[in-house]
N, C-alpha and C positions, 0 to 999 in steps of 0.2 A: 504494500500500500504506500503510495507516494505521500509526501508531505502535504500537498494540496488536497488530496482526498481526506487525510486525517483532519485537516483544518475545516473542510466542508462538513465532515461528520460531527465534529465538536460544535461547530456553529449551529448546525441543525438541532443538536441536543440542547444547547443553550436557548434557542428559540422556543423549543417545546416546553422547557422548564419555565421560561418567562410567560408563555401563554397559560400554562397550567396554574401558575401563581396568580396571575391576574384574574383567573376564573374562580379562585378560591379553593383549588384542589390541594390535597395534602402534599407536602414536600418532604416528608420524612421525619427525621429526629426532632426537629424543632417543634413540630406539631405534637409529637409524642410527649415531649417534656411538658408542654402546656396542658395536655390532657391529664397527665399525672398530677400536676399541681391542682387542677380543677377537682380531681377526685379526692385529693387530700383535704381540700377546703370543704367539699361536700361532706366528707366523713366527720370532720370536726364540727360542722354546723348541725349535723343530724343526731349527734349523741345527746340523749336526754339524761341528765344526772338523776340518780335515784335518791340521793341524800344531799342535804344542804350543808354548808360549812358550819352553821349553828348546831345542827344535829351531830356532826363530827366532833365539834368542840365539847359538847355536852357529854358525849360518850368518852372522849379523852379525859375529861375531868373525873368521870366515874372509874375509868381505868386507873388513874393516879390514886384515887381514894382507896380502891379495893385491892389493887395489885402493886401499887408503889410507883414512884417516879421512874425507877430504872426500867421496869417492864414497859411503861408508856413510851419512854425514849427508844427502847429497843424496837418496839412495834412501829413507831413513827419512822425511824431510820430505815427499817427493813422495807417498808412499803411506800415511803414518800421520799426517800433519799436524805440528803444532808440539809434539811431545813431546820431552822432554829425553833420555829413555832408552827403549829397546825395552820394558823391563819395565812402563812406564806404559800400554802398549796393553792394553785390556781386551776390546775387541770381537773375537770369533773370526774374523769376516769380514776385518777389517783385518789380523789376524795372518796369515791365509792369503794375503792380497793381498801383504803385505810378503815373505812367504816365497817366493812365486812371483817377485816382482820381483828379490829377491836371487839366486835360483837362475838366472834368466835372465841377470843381469849376470855371474855367474860363468861361465856357459856361453859368453857372448859374449867374455869375456876369454880363456877357454881356446882359443877358435877363432882369436883374433888371434895367439896365440903360435905 
C-alpha cells in the first residue's frame, strides 16, 4: 500500500468519525466513562437510608452505657473507619452499617446476661 493510499484511508476514517460525532453517535471510551459516572451518581441518589444519624447516636450512647466506651470505639472504628465522632459519618450506607453492628452487639450482650 502506497503512502497516498494510506493517507486517503486515514482521511476517510477521520471523516467518518467526524460525521458520527456530529450525529451524536458513540465514540468509544469517553462515552463509557461518562456512563459510568452517571451510574455512580444514580446509585448514590437512589439509596434510601434506613436509620437517621439521631437514631445512631442514641444507640451509640446506649452502647457506651451498657458495654463501655472501649467497645463503642471498637465498633465505630470497625464499621465507620477512623472518625472521631459518630456525627462525622456522612454516608447513609455507613450509618446503616454502624446501626446494624451496634444493634447486634446489644442483642449479643443481652443474650449473655
